[in-house]
C-alpha positions in Angstrom: 0.2 -0.1 0.0 1.1 3.5 -0.7 1.0 6.7 2.1 -0.2 9.6 -0.3 0.1 11.8 1.8 3.5 11.5 2.9 4.4 10.0 -0.1 6.1 6.9 1.7 4.8 3.1 0.9 3.6 1.6 3.7 4.1 -2.6 4.2 1.8 -5.1 4.1 1.4 -8.1 6.7 -0.5 -11.4 6.0 -0.6 -13.8 9.0 -2.6 -17.1 9.5 -4.2 -18.0 11.4 -5.1 -21.0 13.3 -8.2 -22.5 14.5 -8.6 -25.8 16.6 -11.1 -27.9 14.6 -14.1 -28.3 17.7 -14.0 -32.1 18.2 -17.4 -33.4 20.0 -17.4 -34.0 23.3 -16.9 -37.2 25.0 -19.7 -37.9 27.6 -19.7 -39.1 31.2 -18.9 -42.2 30.6 -20.3 -43.2 34.3 -24.2 -42.1 32.3 -25.6 -43.1 29.1 -27.3 -40.3 26.9 -29.0 -41.8 23.8 -27.3 -40.5 21.2 -29.0 -37.5 18.9 -29.5 -39.8 15.7 -27.2 -43.1 17.0 -28.8 -46.5 17.5 -31.1 -45.8 20.3 -33.3 -43.1 17.9 -33.9 -46.4 15.4 -34.9 -48.4 18.5 -37.4 -46.3 19.6 -39.3 -45.6 16.2 -38.8 -49.3 15.6 -40.8 -49.9 19.1 -43.1 -47.1 17.9 -43.7 -48.2 14.4 -45.0 -51.9 15.8 -47.2 -50.5 18.8 -48.9 -48.2 16.2 -51.2 -50.9 14.0 -52.3 -52.6 17.1 -53.3 -49.5 18.8 -54.9 -48.6 15.6 -56.6 -51.8 15.8 -57.7 -51.7 19.1 -59.0 -48.5 18.6 -61.2 -49.8 15.9 -62.6 -53.0 17.5 -63.7 -49.9 20.6 -65.6 -47.8 17.8 -66.9 -51.4 16.1 -67.7 -52.5 19.2 -69.3 -49.0 20.4 -71.5 -49.0 17.5 -72.6 -52.4 17.5 -73.8 -51.1 21.5 -75.5 -48.6 20.0 -77.9 -50.6 17.0 -78.7 -53.1 19.5 -79.6 -50.5 22.2 -81.5 -48.5 19.0 -83.4 -51.6 18.3 -83.9 -52.9 21.4 -85.8 -49.2 22.1 -87.4 -48.7 19.0 -88.9 -52.7 19.8 -90.2 -51.3 23.4 -91.8 -48.1 21.9 -93.1 -51.0 19.1 -95.0 -52.9 22.2 -95.9 -50.0 24.3 -97.8 -48.7 21.4 -99.5 -52.3 20.7 -99.9 -52.2 24.4 -101.8 -48.9 24.3 -104.1 -49.8 21.3 -105.7 -53.0 22.2 -106.4 -50.9 25.5 -108.0 -48.6 23.1 -110.1 -51.2 21.6 -110.8 -53.0 24.8 -112.6 -49.9 26.2 
């Protein structure tokens, strides 16, 4: 570089700064933490994926049973109403 006000030449200094590469810190060996993307992740996902169909099947079966109970209750109620109407008609005819 050149200093124009004094007419002197300035020297340029270049420096290389070494930056240490940070390595992941080793965990305390006495503690077992699941690794973020390690083998534990797939183990938990496998367990969840194995449970999912049974949970869904269980919910489907519960809904089917509930629907069946509701339909039976509706049939019983309609039969009960039919019998009540029939009894009332018979009473009216006897009078």
